[in-house]
C-alpha positions in Angstrom: 23.8 36.7 7.8 24.9 33.1 7.4 22.0 31.0 6.1 21.7 27.4 7.5 19.9 25.4 4.8 19.1 22.7 7.4 16.6 25.3 8.9 14.8 25.4 5.5 14.3 21.6 5.7 13.1 21.9 9.3 10.8 24.7 8.4 9.3 22.7 5.5 8.7 19.7 7.9 7.1 22.0 10.6 4.8 23.6 8.1 3.8 20.2 6.6 3.2 18.5 9.9 2.0 21.4 12.0 3.7 20.2 15.1 7.2 19.9 16.6 6.7 16.2 17.3 5.5 15.4 13.8 8.3 17.3 12.2 10.8 15.6 14.4 9.5 12.1 13.5 9.5 13.0 9.8 13.2 14.1 9.9 14.2 11.4 12.3 15.5 13.8 15.0 14.5 14.3 18.6 11.6 16.6 19.6 14.0 18.9 21.7 16.3 19.2 18.6 13.3 20.2 16.5 12.2 22.6 19.1 15.6 24.3 19.0 15.4 24.5 15.3 12.0 26.2 15.5 13.5 28.7 17.9 16.3 29.5 15.4 13.7 29.8 12.6 11.7 32.3 14.7 14.8 34.3 15.3 15.8 34.3 11.7 12.4 35.2 10.3 11.1 37.4 13.1 7.9 35.4 13.1 6.5 32.8 15.5 5.8 30.4 12.5 3.7 28.1 14.8 1.6 29.3 17.7 -0.2 27.2 20.3 -4.0 27.0 20.3 -5.3 24.7 23.0 -3.5 21.4 22.6 -2.5 22.0 19.0 -0.3 24.4 17.0 -1.4 26.5 14.1 0.7 28.3 11.5 0.8 32.1 11.5 -0.3 34.2 8.5 3.2 34.6 7.3 3.9 30.8 7.7 0.8 30.1 5.5 2.0 32.5 2.9 5.5 31.0 2.7 4.5 27.3 3.0 4.3 26.5 -0.8 7.5 28.4 -1.6 9.5 26.8 1.2 8.4 23.3 0.1 9.3 24.1 -3.5 12.7 25.4 -2.5 13.5 22.2 -0.5 12.5 20.0 -3.4 14.6 22.0 -5.8 17.6 21.9 -3.5 17.2 18.1 -3.1 17.0 17.7 -6.9 20.0 20.0 -7.4 22.2 18.1 -5.0 21.2 14.6 -6.0 20.8 15.0 -9.8 24.4 14.1 -10.6 24.7 11.2 -8.2 25.0 7.8 -9.9 23.3 4.9 -8.1 25.8 2.3 -7.0 23.8 -0.7 -6.0 26.8 -2.6 -4.7 27.5 0.2 -2.2 23.9 1.1 -1.4 23.2 0.9 2.3 19.6 1.7 3.0 16.5 0.4 4.8 13.2 0.5 2.9 9.8 0.0 4.5 7.2 -1.6 2.2 3.6 -1.8 3.3 1.6 -4.1 1.2 -1.8 -5.9 1.5 -1.2 -9.2 3.3 -2.2 -11.2 0.2 0.2 -9.3 -2.0 3.0 -9.8 0.5 2.3 -13.5 0.7 2.2 -13.7 -3.1 5.4 -11.9 -4.0 7.2 -10.7 -0.8 9.7 -13.5 -1.1 10.4 -12.7 -4.7 10.9 -9.0 -3.9 13.3 -9.7 -1.1 15.3 -12.1 -3.2 15.5 -9.7 -6.1 16.6 -6.8 -3.9 19.2 -8.9 -2.1 20.6 -10.2 -5.4 21.2 -6.7 -6.8 22.0 -4.7 -3.6 23.2 -6.8 -0.6 23.4 -3.7 1.6 19.7 -2.9 1.2 17.3 -4.2 3.9 13.5 -4.4 3.6 10.9 -4.1 6.2 7.7 -5.7 5.0 5.2 -3.9 7.2 1.7 -5.2 8.1 -0.9 -3.0 6.5 -3.1 -1.5 9.3 -5.1 0.6 6.9 -4.8 3.6 4.7 -2.6 6.2 6.3 -1.2 8.7 3.9 0.4 10.5 6.8 3.0 7.7 7.1 3.9 8.1 3.5 4.2 11.8 3.9 6.4 11.4 7.0 8.7 9.0 5.3 7.9 6.2 7.7 6.6 4.1 4.7 8.5 4.1 1.4 6.2 2.1 -0.8 2.6 1.1 -0.3 0.0 -1.0 -2.2 -3.6 0.1 -2.7 -6.7 -0.7 -4.8 -7.5 2.9 -5.2 -5.7 6.1 -6.3 -4.6 8.5 -3.5 -6.6 11.6 -2.8 -3.6 13.8 -1.8 -1.7 15.5 -4.6 1.7 14.8 -3.0 1.2 11.0 -3.0 2.3 9.5 -6.3 0.8 6.3 -7.8 1.5 3.7 -10.5 -0.9 1.2 -11.8 0.9 -2.2 -11.9 -2.0 -4.6 -12.7 -5.7 -5.4 -12.7 -6.9 -8.5 -10.9 -10.0 -10.5 -11.5 -12.3 -11.7 -8.7 -12.8 -15.5 -8.3 -14.8 -17.7 -5.9 -12.9 -20.0 -3.5 -14.5 -22.9 -1.7 -13.3 -26.1 0.0 -12.9 -29.2 -2.1 -16.3 -31.0 -2.4 -18.3 -27.9 -1.6 -21.9 -28.1 -3.0 -21.2 -25.2 -5.3 -18.6 -27.3 -7.1 -21.3 -29.7 -8.3 -23.2 -28.5 -11.4 -23.2 -25.0 -12.9 -22.7 -22.1 -10.5 -25.8 -20.0 -11.1 -26.3 -16.5 -9.7 -29.1 -17.8 -7.5 -27.0 -20.6 -6.0 -24.1 -18.2 -5.4 -26.3 -15.7 -3.6 -28.0 -18.4 -1.5 -24.7 -19.7 -0.1 -23.1 -18.4 3.1 -20.3 -16.0 2.5 -17.4 -14.3 4.3 -15.7 -11.0 3.5 -12.1 -9.9 3.8 -12.0 -6.6 5.8 -9.5 -5.2 8.2 -12.3 -3.2 9.8 -14.7 -6.1 10.0 -17.1 -4.9 7.4 -19.8 -7.5 6.4 -20.5 -5.8 3.1 -18.4 -5.0 0.1 -19.0 -4.0 -3.6 -20.1 -7.6 -4.5 -23.2 -6.9 -2.4 -23.9 -3.8 -4.4 -23.6 -5.7 -7.6 -26.1 -8.3 -6.3 -28.5 -5.7 -5.2 -28.7 -4.3 -8.7 -29.8 -7.8 -9.8 -32.5 -8.0 -7.1 -30.5 -10.5 -5.0 -28.9 -10.5 -1.6 -26.3 -12.8 -0.1 -25.9 -13.8 3.5 -22.5 -12.8 4.9 -21.9 -14.6 8.1 -18.3 -13.6 8.9 -15.6 -11.1 8.1 -11.9 -12.0 8.2 -9.1 -9.5 8.7 -6.8 -11.0 6.1 -7.0 -13.0 2.9 -5.0 -15.8 4.6 -7.5 -16.1 7.4 -10.4 -16.0 5.0 -9.0 -18.8 2.8 -8.3 -21.0 5.8 -11.8 -20.5 7.0 -13.2 -21.3 3.6 -11.2 -24.6 3.7 -12.5 -25.6 7.1 -16.1 -24.6 6.5 -18.8 -24.3 3.8 -18.3 -20.5 3.7 -17.7 -18.9 0.3 -15.1 -16.2 -0.2 -14.8 -14.0 -3.3 -11.4 -12.4 -3.7 -8.7 -11.3 -6.2 -7.3 -14.2 -8.3 -3.6 -13.4 -9.0 -2.6 -12.3 -5.5 -4.2 -15.2 -3.8 -3.5 -17.9 -6.4 -0.5 -19.5 -4.7 -2.2 -19.5 -1.3 -5.4 -21.1 -2.8 -3.3 -23.8 -4.5 -1.3 -24.6 -1.4 -4.5 -25.1 0.6 -6.1 -27.1 -2.2 -9.1 -24.9 -2.5 -11.4 -25.1 -5.5 -11.6 -22.0 -7.6 -14.8 -21.0 -9.5 -15.5 -18.1 -11.8 -18.2 -15.7 -10.5 -21.6 -16.3 -12.0 -22.0 -12.7 -13.0 -19.6 -10.0 -14.3 -17.6 -8.1 -11.7 -15.2 -5.2 -12.2 -11.5 -5.9 -12.1 -9.6 -4.9 -9.0 -6.8 -2.4 -9.8 -3.5 -2.6 -8.0 -1.5 0.5 -7.4 1.9 1.3 -5.9 2.0 4.5 -3.8 4.9 6.7 -2.7 5.5 10.3 -1.6 6.6 12.8 -4.2 9.8 13.5 -2.2 11.1 10.3 -3.8 10.3 11.2 -7.4 14.0 11.9 -8.1 15.5 9.6 -5.6 17.4 7.1 -7.7 17.5 4.4 -5.1 13.8 4.7 -4.5 13.1 4.7 -8.2 15.1 1.4 -8.5 13.0 -0.1 -5.7 9.8 1.1 -7.4 10.8 -0.5 -10.7 11.9 -3.7 -9.1 8.7 -3.9 -7.1 6.7 -3.2 -10.3 8.4 -6.1 -12.1 7.9 -8.4 -9.2 4.2 -7.7 -8.9 3.5 -7.7 -12.6 4.8 -11.2 -12.8 1.7 -12.3 -10.9 -0.4 -11.2 -13.8 1.5 -13.0 -16.5 -0.7 -15.8 -17.9 0.7 -19.2 -17.1 1.0 -22.0 -19.7 -0.9 -25.2 -19.5 2.1 -27.0 -18.0 2.3 -24.4 -15.2 -1.3 -24.9 -14.2 -1.9 -27.0 -11.1 -3.5 -30.4 -11.9 -6.7 -29.5 -10.0 -7.3 -26.4 -12.1 -6.6 -28.2 -15.4 -8.9 -31.1 -14.6 -11.6 -29.2 -12.8 -11.5 -31.7 -9.9 
């Protein structure tokens, strides 16, 4: 019997995705082609592998038993075939999809694109809007690198802590909170807005205030940090958000920045990717370059680098 190792890769995708369409999308082939591969796998194994139940497909008992071993074999084969390949950045021709939070993209997306193009002119970047946490896209290979403020829950999603951001309060110039000390009571009494893709009017800051017997009035929720900062500039609304990733945007808008009147935990920033790229040298290069780019945001600036408004407090 002649063994086609491509069938092993197709079988791994089918068992991971649980559907022909999902496996086809993951391997970037058509659904009919994946359906034909499933037919060949069934013939080779003498097992149905996936059987239809209503509108979905479920793995057979044998498929469940072999799933972990098949995945391990595919990973080992990938490592074996790629371990000796040296990375030639000058010849690298690849497209990477990077899905970062909008504030992070605004803060260092330009720097990342510039650094990538300087080292590998054949590499193209897709900076994707972040619609929300979707580990399935990482698992399918549709997203190569993602940002998150929390660690992943799935064992096959890798993560790297690249920095911890502090929360600050941003208001328009001349806002009443800029006059006199910012007390906890004055902060809570102001009208606030949150940054939430899902439109949530509550975040961990409200929990921290509750433990102190206070409650703030959140009157609006913005989908992006950019929208929230613009709204803060045009109104008396107060927005509390991470410092480093929004610093450039706040300075460009001329917003006043105040320290919170009570201790708040730092906001961690992680980079996420799927384990299939652990030994992918091109992906490792991108991860390291992205890490350097993001960590530059957290490098303390000298007094000469501080904007005049921050140095004078006006």
